[in-house]
N, C-alpha and C positions, 0 to 999 in steps of 0.2 A: 380520249381526244387530241389529235395535234392542235397544238397552238398557230396560231396564224394571224398573219397580221393583215386584218379587216379597212382596207379605205375606203370612207362611204362620201359621196357628192349629198349635199345637203339639198336645194331645190330639186322638187320632182323627186327625189330617192328618198330622204328621211323627211322631207314635208313636201307632203302631196299638192300639187299644184290648181289647186280647186278653186277658183279659175285661175288666180294669181300665183307669181313666185311671190319670195317675200319682199324680195326690193318695190315690185309692182303694186304688192300689197301696202306697201309704209304711205307708197305715194298715191293711192288711191284712200286712204287715211285721211292724209290730206286734203285731198278732193273734196271727200261726202262728209266729214265729221264735225258735228255742229259747234262742238266744243272748245274747236279750236278756231280763236280770229285769225283764218290766212284770208288774203285779198280775193278775189274775182277772177283775178288774171292770173294767178297762181294756181289755183283750182283748177279753172277752163286748160290749161299749160300742163297741171300734172296729168291730166285727164286724156292730153292728144300724145302724151307722151309715152302712157302705158299703150294705149289702142296703137300706137305706131310703133314700141318694140313687140306688143303680142303680134302683129304682120311683119315681123323683120323688118321695117321701114328704115330703121336707126341703129343696121348694124354698123357696130365699131364706136358709136356716138350717143349708146345710151348711155354709159355711166356719166359720160358730159352734162348732159338736161339735168340727169339726177340727182348730182350733185349738186348746181345750179339751182335747181327747185329748192332743196335742202337748206341750204345756208341761212343761218338763221334759225332755225328751227330748235326748240329744246329737246334736249333727251330723255326727258320722263314719256314724250309721244314712245320710243322704242320699246319702253319696259312695256306701255297698255298694247301695240302691236303686237307683240311676243304672248302676251298672253291670249288674249284672241288667235294667232296663228298655233299655239300649242295643243289648241282643240283639236285640229286638224290630225296629229299624231293620236293614232288609237289605241287605246288601253292593251290592245294584242299587241302591236309594235312594240312601245314600251318594253312587255313583257321578255320580248326577242331580244332587245337591246340589253336585258338587264342579263339576262341567262348566258348570251355572248361574252359578256364581261367575265359573268362567274364564271365562262368555263376555262380563263385566262385568254383569251385573242389581245391581242394586241389590236385596238379599235380608234384610228383617224378620222377627224373631217376635212377633206381639203376642199373649198370650194372657191369660185372666181366670184361669188357674192358678196356680202355684205356681214362680214364676222361678227359685229357689233350687234346683229340681228339674231345669226343661226347661236352666238354662246344664250342669247337671251330666252331666245326661244326652246333651246334644250330645255337650260335652268330650268323654266317653267314647266316644262312637261316632264321635268323630276328625272331626265335622261343624262343631265352634262358630266355627271362623274365617269358612266361610260366609256368615256374617251379619254384619250393619252392628249390627245391633241386637236380642236378647234381650230382651222387657219382661213385666212379667207384675207379680203380687204377692208381697212379698218378706216373710220370717221375720225380727221381731226376735230379737236373739239376745246374750245374755249369759251370759261364761262358758262358752262352749263350748256353750252350750242354748239352745235355742228358747225365747221366754218370750209371743212375740205374732207378731204381723202387721200389716204398713203395708201397707193398699192401694191402690193406685192405677189398679187396672182391677177393680172391684168389678162393673160393668154391662158386657153389647156396648159399647152408648154408651159408653165411657168409651176402647174401642181408639180411635175415630173422633181424640178429644182426642189421644193419643199420637202419631198419625199428622200431625196437625196441629200440633205441636210440634216435629214431625223435618221439617215441611216437605213432606210427602209428601201429591200428588193423586191420590186416587182416580179419581177420571174418569180418569186416565193409566196406572190400574197393576192388575196381576195379580193377585188375591187366592183363596187354595186356602184351604177349610174345610170341617166336615164337619159342621156341623150348627146347630141355632137362634143360638147364641152369636156366629156368623160371619155372619149373614144381615145386619144395617146394613153392615156392609164389601162385601157381598157384590153387595149392593142397588146402591151405591156405584160398584162397580168398572169397567174398559173391559174387562175380560173374569174374570168372575165363576167358579171353578171349585168343584164340589164333588169329593169325591173319597166314594168311597162305595164300601169293600171288600168290602162281604157284599151288594149287589147289591140293598137291600132299597128301593131309590126312593125313600126316606124325604125330604122336604125338597125335593126337584127340581123340583116347579112354584113353588115358593115366591119365586124372582125370577125374573124374564123372564131368556130368554136364558140361564140357568144350563148351564154346559156339565158336562157328566158323565166323569169318570175313576175306573179303578176300580184303578189304579195310580200311582205318583209317576212313573215315568217316562212316561207319556204325556204329562204338562205342554211339554215339549220339542217336541212338534207341533203342542200348541195354541198354542202363544208365537207359532213362525215363520207362523202359519196368520195372513196380514196379512186375509183377508175376514171374520173373527171382529172384528177391531177396524171395520171397515169398517161391520158391521152394526149394533155399538153406537153408530156416527158419527149413523148413520142415523136412530139415536132420540132424539138428543139434540135 
């Protein structure tokens, strides 16, 4: 089997959003968990921010609200929520990542989300070693508490900068994503794959020659289908 660079998104791609992504799940954990003494106002605001984000009311401002709510939160909560989120990644999906790694593919996770969560979730699922790079935005931490965030991937275009830095050529790579923040990478990939677990068909026509899958395990057959790459070569 030919070896490829495979670039993954995290939320909605590796981690199913059922119903919340990892950042929304962290806020909902703060809003609902009885073992942590968050004030009523913070709990209420966390729920409002999640609801508004799901309705796309806070486009461009979610991260600011997210960080403001999380300031002062102890990092042990990240380990707790990661264990919960890791359960969403099925055994079959985990085996697929290991098979792809064992086949020699160079796999990277590049996300606009929180790397402190994605790293912990992948480790809890036992698949962190499948990926050469797990990149995203990272919390600033002092004395065991979140005090802010360093943004390295604030916009979808920043993902391209990360891959350039890593020496990864998108025109020779496989990209797997689930939504609009993945489009800049999908549009440049040799093999663009959109995972659509719900069957909504959203974003399927955004990128020419987009390949649609409903489960992670379908990726292996797509990668080994040489005719797909031939189609891409003809368009160059």
